[in-house]
Every structure is written in C-alpha cells, then in structure tokens.
C-alpha positions as CSV (number, residue, x, y, z in Angstrom):
1,M,111.7,-2.3,-44.5
2,S,109.4,-0.4,-46.8
3,E,109.0,3.4,-46.6
4,P,106.1,4.4,-44.3
5,L,103.0,5.8,-46.0
6,V,103.0,8.8,-43.7
7,R,105.5,9.9,-41.1
8,L,105.6,12.8,-38.5
9,Q,108.8,13.7,-36.7
10,G,108.7,16.2,-33.8
11,A,105.7,17.7,-35.6
12,G,103.5,20.5,-34.2
13,V,101.1,23.2,-35.3
14,Q,100.8,26.6,-33.7
15,S,97.8,28.9,-34.2
16,G,97.2,32.4,-32.8
17,G,100.2,32.0,-30.5
18,S,99.0,28.7,-29.0
19,W,100.1,25.2,-29.8
20,L,97.3,22.9,-31.0
21,V,99.6,20.0,-30.7
22,R,103.4,19.6,-30.8
23,G,106.2,17.0,-30.5
24,V,104.4,14.3,-32.4
25,D,106.3,11.3,-33.7
26,L,104.3,8.7,-35.6
27,S,104.3,6.6,-38.8
28,V,101.8,4.4,-40.6
29,S,103.0,1.7,-42.9
30,S,101.2,-0.6,-45.3
31,G,99.2,-3.2,-43.4
32,E,99.5,-1.3,-40.1
33,I,96.7,0.1,-37.9
34,V,97.4,3.2,-35.8
35,T,94.8,4.7,-33.6
36,L,94.8,8.2,-32.2
37,I,92.9,8.6,-28.9
38,G,92.4,11.5,-26.6
39,P,89.8,14.0,-25.3
40,N,88.3,16.7,-27.4
41,G,90.8,19.4,-28.3
42,S,93.8,17.1,-27.7
43,G,95.1,17.5,-31.2
44,K,93.9,14.3,-32.9
45,S,92.4,15.9,-36.0
46,T,95.3,18.4,-36.3
47,T,97.7,15.4,-36.1
48,A,95.8,13.6,-38.8
49,K,95.8,16.7,-41.0
50,M,99.5,17.1,-40.7
51,A,100.0,13.4,-41.6
52,L,97.9,13.8,-44.7
53,G,99.5,17.0,-45.8
54,I,96.4,19.2,-45.2
55,L,98.2,21.2,-42.5
56,K,101.9,22.2,-42.7
57,P,103.7,21.7,-39.4
58,T,105.0,24.8,-37.7
59,E,107.8,22.7,-36.3
60,G,109.1,19.3,-37.1
61,S,108.5,17.5,-40.4
62,A,105.7,15.6,-42.2
63,H,106.3,13.2,-45.0
64,K,103.8,11.5,-47.2
65,R,104.6,8.9,-49.8
66,V,104.5,10.2,-53.4
67,R,101.2,9.4,-55.2
68,L,99.7,8.1,-52.0
69,K,96.0,7.1,-52.6
70,I,93.9,7.9,-49.5
71,G,90.4,6.7,-48.6
72,Y,88.6,8.8,-46.0
73,V,85.6,8.1,-43.7
74,P,84.6,11.4,-42.1
75,Q,83.1,11.9,-38.7
76,K,80.2,13.9,-40.1
77,L,78.8,14.2,-43.6
78,M,77.6,17.6,-45.0
79,I,74.7,16.3,-47.0
80,D,71.1,17.6,-47.5
81,W,69.3,14.5,-46.3
82,T,66.0,15.8,-47.8
83,M,67.4,15.2,-51.3
84,P,66.9,11.8,-52.9
85,L,70.2,10.0,-52.9
86,N,70.6,6.3,-53.1
87,V,73.7,4.3,-52.1
88,H,74.9,3.8,-55.7
89,R,74.9,7.6,-56.3
90,F,76.5,8.3,-52.9
91,M,79.4,6.0,-53.9
92,Q,80.1,8.4,-56.9
93,L,79.8,11.8,-55.1
94,T,83.5,12.7,-55.0
95,A,85.1,10.0,-57.2
96,R,84.3,7.9,-60.2
97,P,84.8,4.3,-59.3
98,S,83.8,1.8,-62.0
99,Q,80.6,-0.2,-61.6
100,T,82.8,-3.3,-60.8
101,Q,84.6,-1.4,-58.1
102,I,81.4,-0.2,-56.5
103,D,79.9,-3.7,-56.5
104,K,83.0,-5.2,-55.0
105,A,83.3,-2.6,-52.3
106,L,79.7,-2.9,-51.3
107,E,79.9,-6.7,-51.2
108,R,83.1,-6.6,-49.2
109,T,81.4,-4.6,-46.5
110,G,78.2,-6.7,-46.6
111,V,75.8,-4.1,-48.0
112,G,75.6,-5.1,-51.6
113,H,71.9,-5.6,-51.2
114,L,71.5,-1.9,-50.3
115,R,72.9,-0.3,-53.5
116,K,69.4,1.0,-54.5
117,S,68.4,2.1,-51.0
118,E,68.1,5.8,-50.0
119,V,70.9,6.7,-47.7
120,R,68.6,8.7,-45.4
121,H,66.8,5.4,-44.5
122,L,69.9,3.5,-43.5
123,S,70.7,2.6,-39.9
124,G,73.8,3.8,-38.2
125,G,75.7,0.6,-38.8
126,Q,74.5,0.4,-42.5
127,M,75.7,3.9,-43.1
128,Q,79.1,3.3,-41.6
129,R,79.5,0.2,-43.9
130,V,78.4,2.2,-46.9
131,M,80.9,5.0,-46.1
132,L,83.6,2.3,-45.7
133,S,82.6,1.0,-49.1
134,R,83.0,4.4,-50.6
135,A,86.4,4.9,-49.0
136,I,87.9,1.5,-50.2
137,A,86.3,1.4,-53.7
138,M,89.4,2.8,-55.3
139,K,91.7,0.5,-53.2
140,P,93.5,3.2,-51.2
141,D,97.1,2.8,-49.8
142,L,95.9,4.6,-46.6
143,L,92.5,4.5,-45.0
144,V,91.7,7.3,-42.6
145,L,88.7,6.6,-40.3
146,D,87.4,9.4,-38.1
147,E,85.1,7.8,-35.4
148,P,84.2,4.8,-37.5
149,V,81.7,3.4,-35.0
150,Q,79.9,6.6,-34.3
151,G,76.2,6.1,-34.0
152,V,76.5,2.3,-33.9
153,D,75.4,0.1,-31.0
154,Y,77.7,-2.3,-29.2
155,S,77.1,-5.3,-31.4
156,G,77.4,-3.1,-34.4
157,E,80.7,-1.7,-33.1
158,I,82.2,-5.2,-32.9
159,A,81.1,-5.9,-36.5
160,I,82.6,-2.7,-37.8
161,Y,85.9,-3.4,-36.0
162,D,85.9,-6.9,-37.5
163,L,85.3,-5.4,-40.9
164,I,88.2,-2.9,-40.5
165,A,90.5,-5.7,-39.5
166,N,89.4,-7.7,-42.6
167,I,89.9,-4.7,-44.9
168,R,93.5,-4.3,-43.6
169,K,94.1,-8.0,-44.3
170,E,92.5,-8.1,-47.7
171,L,93.7,-4.8,-49.1
172,G,97.0,-4.6,-47.3
173,C,96.4,-0.8,-46.7
174,G,97.6,1.2,-43.8
175,I,94.8,2.5,-41.5
176,L,94.9,5.7,-39.4
177,M,91.9,5.7,-37.0
178,I,90.8,8.5,-34.8
179,S,88.7,7.9,-31.6
180,H,87.3,10.4,-29.2
181,D,86.5,7.6,-26.7
182,L,89.4,7.0,-24.4
183,H,87.9,3.7,-23.3
184,V,87.6,1.9,-26.6
185,V,90.5,0.6,-28.6
186,M,90.3,-2.0,-31.3
187,A,92.4,-5.1,-30.4
188,A,93.8,-5.3,-34.0
189,T,95.4,-1.9,-33.5
190,D,99.2,-2.2,-33.8
191,Q,99.9,1.1,-32.2
192,V,97.9,3.5,-30.0
193,V,99.0,7.2,-29.8
194,C,97.4,9.0,-26.9
195,L,97.3,12.8,-27.3
196,N,96.7,15.6,-25.0
197,G,98.3,18.5,-26.8
198,H,101.3,16.3,-27.1
199,V,102.0,12.6,-27.2
200,C,101.5,11.5,-23.6
201,C,102.1,7.9,-24.4
202,Q,102.1,5.4,-27.3
203,G,102.6,1.8,-28.0
204,S,100.4,-1.3,-28.1
205,P,96.9,-1.1,-26.5
206,R,98.2,-3.0,-23.5
207,D,101.2,-0.7,-23.1
208,V,99.1,2.4,-23.2
209,S,96.6,1.0,-20.7
210,Q,99.5,0.4,-18.2
211,S,101.4,3.6,-18.9
212,A,102.0,5.9,-15.9
213,A,101.6,8.9,-18.2
214,F,98.1,7.8,-19.3
215,K,97.1,7.2,-15.6
216,T,98.5,10.5,-14.6
217,L,96.7,12.5,-17.3
218,F,93.4,10.6,-17.3
219,G,93.2,9.0,-13.9
220,E,93.5,5.4,-12.6
221,R,89.8,4.9,-13.3
222,A,90.2,5.8,-17.0
223,A,93.2,3.6,-17.3
224,G,91.4,0.6,-15.7
225,A,88.5,1.1,-18.1
226,L,90.5,1.1,-21.3
227,A,88.8,-1.7,-23.2
228,V,90.3,-3.8,-25.9
229,Y,87.7,-5.3,-28.2
230,E,88.6,-8.9,-29.0
231,H,86.8,-11.3,-31.2
232,N,86.5,-15.0,-31.3
233,H,85.6,-15.9,-34.9
234,D,83.0,-18.6,-34.4
235,H,80.2,-16.6,-35.9
236,V,79.3,-14.2,-38.6
237,H,77.6,-10.8,-38.4
238,L,74.8,-10.6,-41.0
239,P,74.1,-7.4,-43.0
240,D,70.8,-6.9,-41.0
241,G,72.7,-6.8,-37.7
242,R,71.9,-10.3,-36.5
243,V,74.5,-12.9,-35.6
244,Q,74.8,-16.4,-37.1
245,H,76.8,-18.7,-34.9
246,S,78.8,-21.7,-36.0
247,D,76.0,-24.1,-35.0
248,G,73.7,-22.3,-37.5
249,S,71.6,-20.5,-35.0
250,I,70.8,-16.9,-35.5
251,H,70.4,-14.3,-32.7
252,Q,69.9,-10.6,-32.3
253,N,73.4,-10.2,-30.8
254,C,76.4,-12.2,-29.7
255,C,75.3,-12.3,-26.1
256,D,72.1,-14.2,-26.8
257,H,74.0,-17.3,-27.8
258,V,75.0,-19.9,-25.2
259,H,78.3,-21.7,-25.8
260,G,78.3,-25.4,-24.8
261,S,77.4,-25.9,-21.2
262,E,78.5,-22.5,-20.1
263,P,75.7,-20.4,-18.6
264,S,76.5,-17.4,-21.0
265,S,79.4,-16.2,-22.9
266,S,79.7,-13.3,-25.4
267,D,81.7,-14.0,-28.5
268,E,82.8,-10.4,-28.4
269,E,84.6,-9.8,-25.2
270,Q,85.2,-6.4,-23.9
271,R,88.4,-7.3,-22.1
272,H,89.7,-4.8,-19.6
273,V,93.4,-4.6,-19.5
274,G,95.7,-2.8,-17.2
C-alpha cells in the first residue's frame, strides 16, 4: 500500500491554554476523498492546517509526503473586485501554469469559454469552477477544498460534486474537503471525519449518519437529515447551468425532466440515510 499523502496521528493544537482540536487521526491517500464536517469552531480548519504543515501539532504527529504538490480552493478570496481581472489572469495570480495547462484546466471544469471574462461578473457556480481550474492546473497530488459549493444553488452543487468526483478519477489526486454544513456530504466521499474539538466519529457517510456519537452531539434530527448526494449519470450539466438529458432535451435543472412514465424524478437524489 502506498504512503499516504498526509497523515495525522493523535494530533492536536493548543492555543492560549485551550485546545482548538486534539486527538485527530486521519490520512488522505492518492485517489481518496476525505471530508471534514462539523460546526463552526469545531477544529476543521485547524485540522487541515496541521495536515498541510501550516500548523505544527502541540501533541501527536503530522506527516506530509516529500515534495507534495497541493492545489487549494479557499473559502474566501481576498481580491479587490473593482480591479479589472479576467479569468486568464486570475489563473496566473500565484503560480505560473503554461498556456496549455490553463486551457486544459478550464476545459476540464467546463469554463473554457470564460477565459476572457471578468471574474467579478461570474456567477457563484462559474467562480467555483474557475477556482477549481486554478487549483488543478499544475496537476496537484492533493486538492484541498474549503466549502467548494459555497454560493452555489442546489443544481449547481450537484454539478460541482460531480466535477470533484471526475477530477479525482481523472487526476488520481487525493482530496481533502472541508464542509461547515453538517447535513451535506458528497456520496463519492470515502471517509467522513466529524469534528467537535475532537473526532466524535468517522467512517463512510452512512456510518457517520448512524453513529451514536454523531446523534448524541448533534441530535437525532441532525443525524436523520444528513444527506448524501447521489447522482445517476443520464444527463450532462452544461456550462451555463442548464441540464441536457440523455434524450437530448435541455432543462433549467434536473427536476424539470420527467423520466419515462414516472410523474417526476430528479436525477440528483438527496438521499437521506440513517
């Protein structure tokens, strides 16, 4: 078995006499998706920073593979949106990918047609795709996504999750995803780590949804509402947000399409488990 890209063992960080998070055990390997969930202040960002070597653990250990290439999609961008900045220039802000790498990354995320567009005019879904393009342009070993569907509507969330799953498959990179929404977990996630100052539970999305620790900490209602996004691939999400189904019809979202003789059926199911 290959060495994990990053690994934490009994790791924790103390600040000002208080523990931000402690006792964390996790690893991310190539081709694996690990999602950190938990309420605000639960230690998700601290855990990610330990894994990436930004923060040194006060206790336990953190290991990162030598010469690890990391792609990062932040939760917020510190950019003066009044300044003229098109997508192509945005792709080169902190790194220098080649023209070929830029073109391939933008095409891979379905926004190649936006390379000359001003970033301030992009929709939430388009901006997330552009940021993903920027993060994968240099073909990272590990992709870190902080709230990758923030500011995106339901149909757009499904499309972004599909895109993330495809990126994992095509690039073979590991993915560490951070979510502040306890009720949304991507079905393609291999492991969910639920934090609340410590690891309260971890495992597959289904395991976490049924965990007694999860229910104790967040309530039966929260556990019952933990949704796993699943996707039946009989349609394609177009760059403009519309959906083209296998019969060639185009609709504004998945729910507008009727499958066969059924009265209505969404291609993206938000399946409640637990």
